[in-house]
C-alpha positions in Angstrom: 4.2 -3.1 18.2 3.8 -1.4 14.9 0.7 0.7 14.7 1.4 3.3 11.9 1.6 3.1 8.2 3.0 5.9 6.1 1.8 6.5 2.5 4.1 8.8 0.5 1.6 10.3 -2.0 3.0 13.6 -3.1 4.4 12.6 -6.5 3.1 14.0 -9.8 2.2 10.7 -11.6 3.7 12.0 -14.9 3.5 8.6 -16.5 -0.3 8.9 -16.5 -0.7 12.3 -17.9 -3.1 13.8 -18.8 -5.2 11.8 -16.4 -3.1 12.9 -13.4 -3.0 16.6 -14.4 -5.7 17.3 -11.9 -6.3 13.9 -10.2 -3.8 12.2 -7.8 -2.3 9.1 -9.3 -3.2 7.4 -6.0 -6.9 8.0 -6.8 -6.8 6.1 -10.1 -9.5 3.4 -9.9 -8.7 -0.2 -10.2 -12.2 -1.5 -11.1 -14.2 0.5 -8.5 -11.7 1.4 -5.8 -8.8 3.9 -5.9 -5.3 2.5 -5.6 -4.7 4.1 -2.2 -7.8 2.4 -0.8 -6.3 -1.0 -1.6 -3.2 0.0 0.3 -5.1 1.2 3.4 -7.1 -2.0 3.4 -3.8 -4.0 3.3 -2.5 -1.9 6.2 -5.6 -2.4 8.3 -5.5 -6.2 7.6 -2.0 -6.1 9.2 -3.3 -4.3 12.3 -2.1 -0.9 11.3 -4.9 1.6 12.1 -2.9 4.9 12.2 -2.6 6.0 8.6 -0.2 8.8 7.9 -0.2 10.3 4.4 2.4 12.6 2.9 0.6 14.7 0.2 1.3 17.6 -2.1 -0.4 20.1 -4.2 -3.6 19.0 -6.0 -4.0 16.0 -3.6 -7.1 17.1 -1.7 -9.1 14.2 -3.3 -7.2 11.8 -1.1 -8.4 13.6 2.1 -11.9 13.8 0.7 -12.0 10.1 -0.1 -11.3 9.1 3.5 -14.0 11.4 4.9 -17.8 11.4 5.0 -19.6 13.0 2.1 -22.8 14.1 3.8 -24.6 15.4 0.7 -23.9 12.4 -1.5 -24.5 9.8 1.2 -27.8 11.5 2.0 -28.8 11.1 -1.6 -28.2 7.4 -1.7 -29.5 6.7 1.8 -31.9 3.8 1.8 -31.0 2.6 -1.7 -28.9 -0.4 -2.8 -26.1 2.0 -3.7 -25.2 2.4 0.0 -23.5 -1.0 -0.3 -20.9 0.6 -2.7 -19.6 2.8 0.2 -19.4 -0.1 2.7 -15.7 -0.7 2.2 -14.4 2.9 2.5 -16.8 3.6 5.4 -15.3 0.7 7.3 -11.8 2.1 6.8 -13.0 5.6 8.0 -14.5 4.0 11.1 -11.6 1.7 11.9 -8.6 4.0 11.1 -7.3 7.5 11.9 -5.9 9.5 9.1 -3.3 12.3 9.4 -1.7 14.3 6.7 1.3 16.5 6.0 2.6 18.1 2.8 5.9 17.5 1.0 6.6 21.0 -0.3 9.3 20.0 -2.8 9.6 16.6 -4.6 13.1 15.5 -3.5 12.7 11.7 -3.7 11.2 8.9 -1.7 13.7 9.3 1.1 12.7 12.9 1.6 9.0 12.0 1.4 9.5 9.5 4.2 11.5 12.1 6.3 8.6 14.6 5.8 6.4 12.0 7.5 8.5 12.0 10.6 6.2 14.5 12.3 3.3 12.0 11.9 5.2 8.9 12.9 7.3 9.9 15.9 9.9 7.7 17.5 8.6 4.2 16.6 8.8 1.5 14.0 6.4 1.9 11.1 5.4 0.5 7.7 5.6 2.3 4.4 3.3 1.6 1.4 3.7 2.9 -2.1 0.2 2.9 -3.3 1.1 2.5 -7.0 2.5 -0.9 -6.2 -0.7 -3.0 -5.8 0.0 -6.2 -3.9 -2.6 -9.0 -3.7 -2.4 -12.4 -2.1 -5.8 -14.1 -2.5 -4.5 -17.3 -1.0 -3.4 -15.9 2.4 -2.0 -13.0 4.4 -1.4 -9.7 2.6 2.2 -8.6 2.1 2.3 -6.1 5.0 0.8 -8.8 7.3 3.6 -11.2 6.2 6.2 -8.5 6.9 4.7 -7.6 10.4 5.1 -11.2 11.4 8.7 -11.1 10.3 9.3 -7.9 12.2 8.0 -9.5 15.4 10.7 -12.1 15.0 13.7 -10.0 13.8 12.9 -6.5 15.1 14.8 -4.7 12.3 14.0 -2.9 9.0 12.6 -5.1 6.3 12.1 -4.4 2.5 9.9 -6.5 0.2 11.6 -7.8 -2.9 10.8 -9.8 -6.0 12.8 -11.2 -8.8 12.7 -9.1 -12.0 14.2 -9.5 -15.4 17.8 -8.4 -15.5 17.0 -5.8 -18.1 14.5 -4.1 -15.7 16.9 -3.5 -12.8 17.3 0.2 -13.8 13.7 0.7 -12.6 14.3 -0.4 -9.0 16.5 -0.4 -6.0 18.3 -3.7 -6.1 19.8 -5.7 -3.2 22.4 -8.4 -2.7 22.9 -10.3 0.5 23.2 -13.5 2.4 20.3 -15.9 2.2 19.0 -16.8 5.7 16.2 -19.0 4.3 14.8 -19.3 0.8 12.6 -16.2 1.2 14.8 -14.0 3.5 18.1 -12.3 2.8 20.4 -10.3 5.1 21.2 -7.2 3.0 24.9 -6.5 2.3 24.5 -4.0 -0.5 21.7 -2.0 -2.1 21.9 0.0 -5.3 19.4 2.5 -6.7 18.3 1.9 -10.3 21.6 0.2 -11.5 22.2 -0.6 -15.2 21.7 -4.3 -15.8 25.5 -4.8 -16.1 26.1 -3.1 -12.8 23.2 -4.7 -10.8 24.3 -6.9 -7.9 21.4 -9.3 -8.4 17.9 -9.3 -9.9 16.2 -8.9 -6.5 14.3 -5.7 -6.7 12.8 -3.7 -3.9 9.0 -3.0 -4.3 6.8 -0.6 -2.4 6.5 -2.2 1.0 8.8 -1.4 3.9 9.1 -1.9 7.6 11.4 0.8 9.0 12.9 1.3 12.5 12.8 4.9 13.7 16.6 5.5 13.4 16.0 5.6 9.6 14.9 9.3 10.0 18.3 10.4 11.2 20.0 8.4 8.5 17.8 10.0 5.8 18.6 13.4 7.2 22.3 12.7 6.9 21.9 11.3 3.4 23.2 13.4 0.4 21.1 13.5 -2.8 22.0 10.6 -5.0 20.6 9.2 -8.3 18.7 11.9 -10.1 19.5 14.5 -7.5 17.0 12.9 -5.1 17.4 11.7 -1.5 17.1 7.9 -1.9 15.7 5.6 0.8 18.0 2.9 -0.5 21.1 5.0 0.5 19.8 5.5 4.0 18.9 1.8 4.3 22.4 0.9 3.1 23.9 2.8 6.0 21.5 1.0 8.3 22.5 -2.4 6.8 26.2 -1.6 7.5 25.6 -0.6 11.1 23.1 -3.3 12.0 20.5 -5.4 10.1 18.3 -4.9 7.2 16.4 -7.9 5.8 14.9 -8.4 2.4 11.8 -10.5 2.1 10.6 -12.4 -1.0 6.9 -12.0 -0.3 4.0 -14.3 -1.2 1.4 -12.9 -3.6 1.3 -10.8 -6.8 2.5 -7.3 -7.3 1.3 -5.0 -10.1 3.3 -1.9 -11.0 0.3 0.5 -11.3 2.7 3.4 -12.0 2.9 2.0 -15.5 0.0 1.8 -18.0 0.7 -1.9 -18.7 0.8 -2.8 -15.0 -2.3 -0.8 -14.3 -4.3 -2.6 -17.0 -3.0 -6.0 -15.7 -4.1 -5.1 -12.2 -7.5 -4.0 -13.4 -8.1 -7.2 -15.3 -6.9 -9.3 -12.4 -9.0 -7.5 -9.8 -12.1 -7.7 -12.0 -11.8 -11.4 -12.5 -10.6 -12.4 -9.1 -12.0 -9.9 -6.6 -14.8 -7.8 -8.1 -16.8 -10.5 -9.9 -16.5 -12.9 -7.0 -18.0 -10.2 -4.7 -21.0 -9.6 -6.9 
C-alpha cells in the first residue's frame, strides 16, 4: 500500500514577504509549530512514514527542523522545556526524511516530477504544506483519502466548494457524482475565470497519485503562467482511466494567504493548543 508522502516545498512564498525572504514559508509557525510539521503529522497519522521533500535554495531550515539539535537539546535536558520538542522528536523517530532540490521553479507539476527520484514506481500522497487541513472530530484528510484509495486504486484529489469569484485561485473540476462526497472527474481547469469555471469545486493541496502520473507530467507542455500544471497531467489521466475528486471532512485553511494564516492560527490556538495545555 501507500508508504510515501511528497511535500513540494521549493516555492518562494512571495505573498509573505519580507518574512519569507530568508525563511521558508513552510516554516511559518501556526502557534508553536511550523506549517510543514502539521503536514508531516497528518501523513504519519495516515500511515505514511517515508517523507520525501522537494526543496530549493534557502530551505535548509526544513532539513534542520527534522533533525536532532544536539547543542540546544543538551541545554534544555532535564527541564520542563523538553516537553516542547516531544512532537517533532516523535516524527524524527517514526519517519524517514529524504530530500531533493527543484533547481528552477516551473510549477507544481514540475515539482512533483522532481520528486520522482525519491518516490520510485509506486502510488504516493502529495501534501502542500500551506494548505493546513484539520479534522478535530475524526480522521485527517490524508487518512480519509488513503481509505478511498484502498477501495478505488486510482488517483484522488481533495476538493472543496469555494465562492464562484474565487475559482481563479484554484484548479477546478467537473464530473459525475458517484456519491455525495465523491466525483469521477471529467474535466479539470487550472485557475479559470469565474465565467469559465466548470463548477465551484476547487482542488486543494492533498493528492493521492498513481505512478503513471510521472510520465504524464513529463509529456505535459507548460500551461497557465508558463508552468507545468499538475491539473493538465491529471486531466490526461482522467481521460485514459480514472481520477476521483473527494469532498473531504474537516477544515482547510489557506495559509499561503495572510487572512487564511491568521484564521488558522486563531483556530489552532483555541482548539488545539489551549486544550493541550
